[in-house]
PLY file of the C-alpha trace (Angstrom):
ply
format ascii 1.0
element vertex 79
property float x
property float y
property float z
element edge 78
property int vertex1
property int vertex2
end_header
0.05 0.05 0.05
3.11 2.37 0.73
3.62 2.08 -2.27
1.47 2.47 -4.47
1.71 5.02 -7.52
5.45 4.94 -7.51
5.84 2.07 -8.95
7.62 2.94 -11.43
10.42 4.68 -10.15
12.00 0.90 -9.55
15.64 0.36 -8.79
16.99 3.25 -11.22
16.47 6.06 -8.60
19.24 4.60 -6.36
21.33 4.43 -9.47
20.93 8.20 -10.10
21.01 8.73 -6.21
24.52 7.41 -5.52
26.17 8.61 -8.51
24.21 11.67 -7.60
26.67 10.74 -3.85
29.69 10.01 -5.71
30.46 13.15 -7.22
29.33 15.74 -4.60
32.04 13.37 -2.06
33.82 13.92 -5.05
33.16 17.45 -5.48
34.16 18.25 -1.45
37.38 16.11 -1.44
38.84 17.99 -4.50
37.23 21.32 -3.27
39.36 20.19 -0.06
42.18 19.40 -1.62
42.80 23.05 -3.26
42.09 25.00 -0.45
44.98 23.21 1.35
47.27 23.30 -1.70
46.28 26.86 -1.78
46.85 27.61 1.61
50.57 25.68 1.89
51.78 27.19 -1.44
55.03 27.09 -2.64
57.38 28.95 -2.00
58.45 31.84 -4.55
62.31 30.98 -5.82
64.99 32.79 -4.81
67.10 35.80 -6.34
69.10 33.21 -8.91
73.04 33.07 -8.66
73.32 35.30 -11.63
70.60 38.63 -9.45
73.91 37.57 -6.82
77.06 38.25 -7.94
75.57 41.21 -10.07
74.24 43.00 -6.64
77.19 42.80 -5.46
79.21 43.59 -8.66
76.65 47.07 -7.67
78.01 47.42 -4.90
81.63 46.88 -5.64
82.37 43.75 -3.27
83.39 42.57 -6.09
85.91 43.43 -9.20
85.32 43.44 -12.48
87.79 40.46 -12.41
86.26 38.12 -10.24
82.31 39.28 -11.80
83.03 37.46 -14.59
85.63 35.19 -13.68
82.33 33.64 -11.48
79.93 34.41 -13.64
82.13 31.87 -16.55
81.94 29.84 -13.22
78.25 29.52 -12.67
77.85 28.90 -16.73
76.82 32.31 -18.04
77.77 33.12 -22.20
80.20 36.28 -21.17
80.25 39.60 -23.36
0 1
1 2
2 3
3 4
4 5
5 6
6 7
7 8
8 9
9 10
10 11
11 12
12 13
13 14
14 15
15 16
16 17
17 18
18 19
19 20
20 21
21 22
22 23
23 24
24 25
25 26
26 27
27 28
28 29
29 30
30 31
31 32
32 33
33 34
34 35
35 36
36 37
37 38
38 39
39 40
40 41
41 42
42 43
43 44
44 45
45 46
46 47
47 48
48 49
49 50
50 51
51 52
52 53
53 54
54 55
55 56
56 57
57 58
58 59
59 60
60 61
61 62
62 63
63 64
64 65
65 66
66 67
67 68
68 69
69 70
70 71
71 72
72 73
73 74
74 75
75 76
76 77
77 78
């Protein structure tokens, strides 16, 4: 008596409900993972070796010869 008028729905609705539940929880988990990645973030890369050399040369800590030698040692092409 309770199911009267609902015979056409059958087990198909159960499968559809299960599919919706899996999609919902999958989206929740993806959103949580994205939030953790965003909050954790990756540290921004610091200055490169050439940038440090240029800064030291600009401050007068290195002579031109030292600067050029260190740049060659790092594999930077010379002028």
